[in-house]
C-alpha positions in Angstrom: 48.6 -15.0 53.2 48.1 -15.0 57.0 45.3 -12.8 58.1 45.8 -9.8 60.0 45.8 -10.3 63.6 43.8 -7.2 64.2 41.4 -8.1 61.9 41.0 -11.8 63.2 40.5 -10.5 66.4 37.8 -8.3 65.7 36.2 -11.1 63.8 36.2 -13.3 66.6 34.6 -11.0 69.2 31.9 -10.0 66.9 31.5 -13.7 66.6 31.3 -14.0 70.2 29.1 -11.1 70.8 26.8 -12.1 68.2 26.3 -15.9 69.0 22.9 -15.8 70.9 21.6 -13.2 67.9 23.2 -15.4 65.0 22.1 -18.8 66.4 18.4 -17.5 66.6 18.7 -16.2 63.1 20.1 -19.0 61.6 17.2 -20.9 63.2 14.5 -18.7 61.7 16.3 -19.3 58.4 16.3 -23.0 58.6 12.7 -23.1 59.6 11.8 -20.9 56.8 13.5 -23.2 54.0 12.2 -26.3 56.0 9.2 -26.7 54.1 10.9 -26.6 50.6 9.8 -24.1 47.9 6.5 -22.4 49.3 4.7 -22.2 46.1 3.8 -25.9 46.7 2.1 -25.2 49.8 -0.3 -22.5 48.6 -4.0 -23.3 47.4 -4.6 -23.4 43.8 -6.6 -20.1 44.4 -3.3 -18.5 46.0 -1.2 -19.4 42.9 -4.0 -18.4 40.4 -4.2 -14.9 41.9 -0.3 -14.7 41.5 0.0 -16.1 38.1 -3.1 -14.7 36.4 -1.2 -11.5 34.6 1.6 -14.0 33.7 0.8 -14.6 29.9 3.5 -17.3 28.5 4.8 -18.0 31.7 1.8 -19.3 33.5 2.3 -23.1 32.5 5.9 -22.9 34.0 4.7 -21.1 37.1 2.0 -23.6 38.0 3.9 -26.8 37.5 6.9 -25.0 39.8 9.8 -27.0 38.4 11.7 -23.9 37.7 12.6 -20.8 39.9 10.9 -18.1 40.2 12.7 -15.2 40.9 11.5 -12.1 42.9 12.2 -8.8 41.5 12.2 -6.0 44.1 12.8 -2.7 42.1 13.6 1.0 43.5 13.2 2.3 40.0 11.9 5.8 39.3 12.9 8.2 37.0 13.7 11.0 39.2 16.7 9.3 40.7 19.5 9.6 38.1 21.0 6.2 39.5 17.6 4.5 39.1 16.5 5.7 35.9 18.4 2.6 34.2 16.2 0.0 36.1 13.2 1.0 34.3 14.0 -1.8 31.4 15.6 -4.4 34.1 12.6 -6.2 34.9 11.5 -7.4 31.0 15.4 -8.1 30.8 15.7 -10.3 33.9 12.5 -12.2 32.8 13.8 -13.0 29.3 17.3 -13.8 30.9 15.9 -16.2 33.4 13.3 -17.8 30.9 16.6 -19.0 29.1 17.5 -21.6 31.8 13.9 -22.8 32.7 12.8 -20.1 35.4 10.5 -17.3 35.7 10.5 -13.7 37.2 8.2 -11.6 38.6 8.2 -7.9 39.8 7.5 -8.7 43.8 7.4 -5.0 44.9 8.3 -1.7 44.1 9.9 0.3 47.1 10.2 4.1 47.5 13.7 5.8 46.8 14.3 9.2 47.6 17.3 11.5 46.5 19.3 13.1 49.2 20.5 15.3 46.4 17.1 16.6 45.6 16.1 17.0 49.6 19.2 18.4 51.0 18.4 21.5 53.4 14.5 20.6 52.8 11.8 19.3 55.0 12.1 16.1 53.0 15.3 15.3 54.2 13.9 14.6 57.8 12.4 11.2 56.0 15.6 10.4 54.3 16.9 8.0 57.1 13.9 6.3 58.1 13.3 5.7 54.2 15.9 3.1 55.2 13.2 0.9 57.4 10.5 1.8 55.3 12.1 0.2 52.1 12.9 -3.2 54.2 9.1 -3.3 55.2 8.1 -2.4 51.6 10.4 -5.4 50.2 9.1 -7.7 53.1 5.3 -6.9 51.9 6.3 -8.0 48.4 7.9 -11.1 49.1 5.5 -12.2 51.6 3.5 -13.5 48.9 5.7 -16.6 49.2 5.7 -17.3 45.4 9.5 -16.9 45.1 12.6 -19.3 45.0 15.3 -16.5 44.8 15.5 -12.9 44.7 16.8 -10.0 42.5 17.2 -6.6 44.4 17.3 -3.5 41.9 18.8 -0.3 43.9 22.0 1.9 44.3 21.4 5.2 46.2 22.0 6.4 50.1 19.2 4.5 52.2 18.1 2.2 49.4 20.9 -0.4 49.3 20.9 -0.6 53.1 17.0 -0.9 53.4 17.1 -3.6 50.7 20.0 -5.5 52.3 17.6 -5.6 55.4 15.1 -7.2 53.6 17.4 -9.6 51.8 18.5 -10.9 55.4 15.2 -11.1 56.8 14.3 -13.4 53.9 17.5 -15.1 54.2 16.6 -18.7 53.5 16.4 -17.1 49.6 19.2 -16.3 47.5 19.8 -12.6 46.8 21.6 -11.0 43.8 21.9 -7.5 43.8 22.1 -6.0 40.3 23.6 -2.4 40.0 22.8 0.2 37.4 26.5 2.2 37.0 27.6 5.6 37.2 26.9 8.5 34.8 29.4 9.9 32.9 31.8 12.4 34.2 30.8 15.8 34.1 32.1 19.1 35.5 35.5 18.6 37.6 35.1 18.2 41.2 37.1 21.1 42.4 35.5 23.4 39.9 32.0 22.3 41.3 33.5 22.8 44.8 34.6 26.4 43.9 31.4 27.6 42.3 29.5 26.2 45.7 32.0 28.5 47.6 31.4 31.4 45.6 27.8 31.4 45.6 28.3 31.1 49.5 30.4 34.1 49.6 28.1 35.9 47.4 30.8 36.0 44.3 28.5 34.4 41.7 24.5 34.2 41.3 22.3 31.4 41.6 22.3 31.3 37.4 26.0 30.3 37.6 25.4 27.9 40.6 22.8 26.3 38.4 24.8 26.0 35.6 27.3 24.1 37.5 25.0 21.9 39.3 23.6 20.7 35.7 26.9 20.2 34.3 27.6 18.0 37.2 24.6 16.1 37.7 23.9 15.6 34.2 22.8 12.1 33.0 21.3 8.6 33.8 23.3 6.7 36.1 25.0 7.0 39.5 26.4 10.5 40.8 30.1 9.9 40.2 31.4 11.2 43.2 32.5 8.9 46.2 29.5 9.4 48.4 27.1 6.9 50.0 25.7 5.7 47.1 29.0 4.3 45.6 30.0 3.3 48.7 26.9 1.1 48.8 28.0 -0.3 45.4 31.8 -0.9 46.9 30.2 -2.7 49.6 28.0 -5.0 47.7 31.3 -6.3 45.9 33.3 -6.7 49.3 30.3 -8.5 50.6 29.6 -10.9 47.7 26.2 -9.6 46.7 27.2 -8.0 43.4 28.8 -9.8 40.5 32.6 -9.3 40.5 33.6 -6.0 38.9 30.1 -4.9 38.0 29.6 -1.8 40.3 31.0 0.8 38.0 30.3 -0.4 34.6 28.4 2.2 32.5 24.7 2.0 32.1 23.3 1.5 28.9 26.2 -0.5 27.4 26.4 -4.1 25.9 28.7 -5.0 29.0 26.1 -3.8 31.6 23.3 -5.6 29.6 25.3 -8.7 29.7 26.1 -8.5 33.4 22.4 -8.0 34.2 21.6 -11.2 32.1 24.2 -13.2 34.0 22.9 -11.8 37.3 19.5 -12.7 36.7 20.8 -16.3 35.6 22.8 -16.8 38.8 20.0 -15.7 41.1 17.9 -18.2 39.4 20.5 -21.1 39.7 21.4 -20.4 43.4 17.5 -21.3 44.3 16.6 -24.3 46.6 15.0 -26.0 43.4 18.5 -26.7 42.0 21.9 -28.1 43.0 23.9 -24.9 44.0 21.4 -23.7 46.7 23.1 -20.7 48.4 21.0 -18.7 50.6 21.8 -15.0 51.3 21.9 -15.9 55.2 24.8 -17.9 54.4 26.6 -14.8 52.6 26.0 -12.1 55.1 27.8 -13.7 58.1 30.5 -12.0 60.6 33.5 -12.3 58.1 31.2 -10.5 55.2 30.6 -7.7 57.5 34.0 -7.2 58.4 35.0 -7.3 54.9 32.4 -4.5 54.2 34.1 -2.4 57.1 37.6 -3.0 55.7 36.4 -1.7 52.4 34.7 1.1 53.8 38.3 2.3 55.7 40.5 1.6 52.6 38.4 3.6 50.3 37.4 6.2 52.7 33.6 5.8 51.9 30.5 7.7 53.6 30.1 8.2 57.3 26.5 6.9 56.6 27.6 3.5 56.6 28.8 3.8 60.2 24.9 3.6 60.8 23.7 1.6 57.8 26.4 -1.2 58.4 25.3 -1.6 62.1 21.4 -1.8 61.1 22.2 -4.3 58.1 24.2 -6.6 60.4 21.6 -6.8 63.2 19.0 -7.6 60.7 21.4 -10.9 59.8 21.7 -11.7 63.5 25.3 -10.1 63.8 25.9 -7.3 66.5 28.6 -4.5 65.3 29.7 -1.5 67.1 31.6 1.7 66.4 34.7 -0.1 68.2 35.0 -2.5 65.6 35.2 0.2 63.1 38.1 2.0 65.0 40.1 -1.1 65.6 39.6 -2.1 61.9 40.7 1.4 60.9 43.7 1.5 62.9 45.2 -1.4 60.5 43.5 -0.6 57.3 45.3 1.9 55.1 43.6 4.4 52.8 44.1 3.3 49.3 42.0 5.7 47.2 41.6 9.2 46.3 38.2 10.0 44.8 36.1 12.9 45.6 35.6 14.3 48.0 39.0 13.2 49.3 40.6 13.6 45.8 39.8 15.2 42.4 39.1 11.9 40.7 35.5 10.4 40.1 34.5 6.8 40.2 34.9 6.5 36.6 38.4 7.6 36.8 39.0 5.0 39.7 37.2 2.2 37.8 39.8 3.1 34.9 42.7 3.0 37.1 41.9 -0.7 38.6 39.0 -0.3 40.4 37.8 -2.3 43.1 39.3 -5.4 41.8 42.7 -3.8 42.4 41.7 -2.6 45.7 40.3 -6.2 46.7 44.0 -7.6 45.3 45.7 -5.2 47.5 44.1 -6.0 50.5 43.9 -9.9 50.2 47.6 -9.6 49.5 48.0 -7.9 52.9 45.7 -10.4 54.5 43.2 -7.6 55.6 40.3 -9.6 54.4 38.9 -12.8 54.6 39.3 -14.5 51.4 37.1 -17.6 52.0 33.8 -15.7 52.4 31.0 -17.0 50.2 29.6 -15.2 47.3 27.0 -15.1 44.6 30.1 -15.7 42.3 31.1 -18.9 44.2 33.4 -19.1 47.1 36.2 -16.9 47.9 36.7 -13.1 47.5 39.5 -13.9 45.1 36.8 -14.2 42.5 36.4 -10.1 43.1 40.2 -9.5 41.8 38.9 -10.1 38.4 37.1 -7.9 35.8 34.0 -8.6 33.2 34.7 -8.2 29.6 32.5 -8.6 26.7 34.8 -10.6 24.2 32.9 -11.4 21.0 29.8 -11.0 22.6 30.5 -13.4 25.1 30.6 -12.4 29.0 33.9 -13.5 30.5 36.0 -12.5 33.5 39.7 -12.0 33.4 42.1 -11.1 36.1 42.5 -7.5 36.5 45.6 -5.1 36.9 47.9 -6.1 39.5 49.2 -2.3 39.5 47.5 1.1 39.9 47.2 2.7 36.2 47.1 6.0 38.4 48.6 6.1 41.6 47.2 9.4 42.2 43.8 7.5 42.6 44.6 4.1 43.7 47.7 3.6 46.1 49.3 0.3 47.3 49.4 -0.9 50.6 53.1 -0.4 50.8 52.6 3.1 49.9 49.4 4.0 51.1 47.7 7.6 51.0 47.7 7.2 54.7 48.6 4.3 57.2 45.3 4.2 58.7 41.8 4.1 57.3 39.4 7.1 56.4 37.1 6.9 59.4 37.6 7.8 63.0 35.6 6.7 66.0 35.6 9.8 68.7 34.3 9.1 72.4 34.5 11.3 75.4 32.3 13.2 77.9 30.4 14.6 75.0 29.4 11.1 74.0 30.1 8.7 70.9 30.6 10.3 67.6 32.2 9.5 64.3 34.5 11.4 61.6 35.2 11.2 58.0 39.2 11.9 58.2 40.0 10.7 54.6 39.8 14.3 52.9 40.6 16.4 56.3 44.2 17.5 56.3 46.0 16.1 59.2 46.7 19.6 61.0 43.0 20.2 60.9 41.9 16.9 62.6 42.6 18.3 66.2 40.7 21.7 67.7 40.0 23.1 70.9 37.9 26.1 70.6 34.8 28.1 72.0 31.6 26.6 70.3 28.8 28.2 69.1 25.4 26.3 69.7 22.7 25.7 67.2 19.3 24.0 66.5 19.3 23.9 62.9 21.4 24.6 59.9 19.8 27.5 58.4 20.6 29.3 61.7 24.3 28.4 61.1 24.0 29.8 57.5 22.5 33.2 58.9 25.2 33.6 61.5 28.0 33.0 58.5 25.9 35.3 56.4 26.2 38.0 59.2 29.9 37.6 59.7 29.6 36.3 63.3 32.6 33.7 62.6 35.8 35.6 63.1 38.0 33.5 65.3 38.2 29.8 65.9 35.2 27.8 66.4 33.6 24.7 67.2 30.1 24.8 65.3 27.3 22.6 67.5 24.1 21.7 65.6 22.2 19.8 67.9 18.5 18.4 68.0 19.2 16.7 64.8 19.0 12.9 65.8 16.9 10.3 64.6 14.5 10.9 67.7 14.4 14.6 67.2 13.6 15.1 63.5 14.9 12.0 61.6 18.2 12.8 61.7 18.7 15.0 58.3 22.0 15.5 56.4 23.6 18.7 57.2 25.4 18.9 53.8 24.1 22.6 53.4 27.1 23.7 56.0 29.8 22.6 53.9 30.6 25.6 51.7 30.2 28.2 54.5 32.3 26.3 57.0 34.7 25.4 54.1 35.1 29.3 53.5 35.8 29.9 57.1 38.4 27.3 56.9 40.0 28.6 53.7 39.9 32.1 55.4 42.3 30.6 58.0 39.7 30.0 60.6 40.1 26.8 62.4 36.6 25.2 62.7 34.7 21.8 63.3 31.4 20.7 63.3 29.7 18.7 66.2 26.6 17.2 65.8 23.8 14.4 66.5 22.7 14.9 63.0 24.4 13.4 59.8 26.5 14.9 57.0 26.3 13.9 53.3 28.4 11.0 52.2 30.1 13.8 50.2 31.2 15.5 53.4 34.8 16.5 53.1 37.6 19.1 54.3 35.9 20.2 57.2 36.5 18.1 60.6 33.0 16.7 61.7 32.2 14.9 64.4 28.9 13.8 64.1 26.3 11.0 64.7 26.7 11.7 68.4 25.2 9.9 70.5 23.1 10.0 73.0 21.2 12.6 70.8 20.5 16.0 72.6 16.8 15.0 72.9 17.9 12.0 75.0 19.7 14.5 77.3 22.9 13.7 75.6 25.7 15.7 76.8 25.8 17.7 73.9 22.5 19.4 75.2 24.4 20.9 78.3 26.4 23.0 75.9 26.4 26.8 75.7 28.1 29.2 73.5 31.6 29.9 74.6 32.1 26.4 76.2 35.5 25.1 74.8 35.0 21.7 73.2 37.9 19.5 71.8 37.6 17.7 68.6 40.8 15.3 68.4 40.2 12.8 65.5 43.9 11.6 65.8 43.5 10.4 69.5 39.7 9.9 69.1 38.7 12.3 71.6 35.3 14.5 72.1 35.3 16.4 75.2 34.4 19.5 77.3 35.2 20.4 80.9 33.3 18.4 82.9 31.8 21.0 85.1 29.6 21.9 81.9 27.8 18.6 82.3 26.5 19.4 86.0 24.2 22.3 84.5 20.4 22.1 84.1 19.4 20.9 80.8 16.6 23.2 79.3 15.4 21.8 75.9 14.1 24.1 73.2 10.6 23.7 72.3 10.3 21.4 69.5 8.3 22.2 66.3 5.2 20.1 65.1 6.8 17.7 62.3 4.0 18.3 59.7 4.5 18.6 56.0 5.7 16.7 53.2 4.3 13.5 55.1 6.7 13.8 58.3 3.3 13.4 60.5 3.0 9.7 59.2 6.5 9.3 60.7 6.0 10.1 64.4 6.0 6.6 65.1 9.6 5.9 63.9 10.8 8.8 65.7 9.3 7.7 68.6 10.7 4.1 68.2 14.0 4.8 66.7 17.1 3.5 68.3 20.4 5.5 68.8 22.6 6.2 65.6 25.4 3.9 67.3 23.1 0.9 67.3 21.9 1.5 63.6 19.2 4.1 64.0 16.7 1.5 63.6 12.9 1.0 64.3 13.2 -2.8 64.3 14.4 -5.1 67.0 16.2 -8.0 66.2 
């Protein structure tokens, strides 16, 4: 199939834009490889320290004939998605011994749960945790005793942070091993209704708690299609997962077999063998374009419009939001998974899953089919699904038709003709909106705005009955420099209630929404942010703001921007460790540049 002209053009301009940075990056990776496996250059004392506790593996490590695989794990038993990783290191070590290799845990990295910190002070550390994770992984790998790597992570900032680290150690191979989703719990529509009822005072906290516990109830990834599961999709589309592995349930024989195979592949890709495949060769311009295509086709999390940019820059690839917009214009929406449908990822996987989506997109010429992956050359590997037959792991061709056309559509009859995310530009700056769950009639609004400086004030105004007509709710000073760019998911229930009452409503913010943001149109990640004198800092109550996701417009009457800006007194970010991240707030870049503290 001939590659779509727009996909080809966007890839070409990314390559041209990135030429200098990518060339510099690849030269750095070549220099890192040039000395060969690093263990040979360590002193005997250096090596003895590294191998001291490795009973049974010391001889193999000292001789250095087989690969030593560094494990970077984001395990903790507070995150349901990461709970299964507890057993992975021993599993990986046993697996690679079978192919004459060794493995060691190089580092444990922090992993926070946005579900726990939503609406709490700790959410102000969430975005910065991504770069802290990358730095933590780098510390572990800096010991230079590893020939390949395995990364264990699933959730929101964790996979992007691990990808940044993998890119900066790009001379090493990298395989990402997922944990899989928890079993399906309470239906998403029922859970949403309980949240709305609580926001309106129609049910008490006991009922809300019961609903939440029925929704998030076991080990594995939360089953809605938020940032965590969008990450899993990306790792397949970008070739860092084994094909079909993202949504296999935890603690099952197939999951264990995939972990074993992934560990063996990581060892086999090292520079000590004949199949050397550094991750720097996988994470190229085409891989990132494939990731954006997957994001649009599945209506994934808006958080990835920040993270993909940061991940790419760590690989010497420079993306911008125009790339996302142009790709969205030609990539149809092929999935309906909550919050843009009622199905969860388990239902999606059963209906054909990522393999079917990849097949549809490849058949339409919307993906680069010649990318390098951990499974070999060519994205066609990712149309296959893993099966455990008589105890043997095999990949067979997956279905070529949707097994539930309410969950997965075809390119010929998509859920909508364009992707599930939209870029907005105008005299209020640059922003993005997740449109996949927003009804077409709600994607355009011009209305007087109400301006707030935190989400608690919005909720208080809602409870006081202050919203009784069409309104654009502006929540500013929520950008990365102001307070770490927390998610504003706590606004979803009350804004949804207003919308259900027949009020036209939209959110405009320099902050983020959850990957589960849904039916309310939200122009988020607005850059420049208010604290940098971004245009939204000029807004006052009553100014008529236009949010038009169809035309990609975010604007106000130009006279508004002639005012003098008076910034509010910013609070001291002290408590739950926020004071330790002042250097991050001072150094971070704009959301449209990845909101990163790094400069590559």
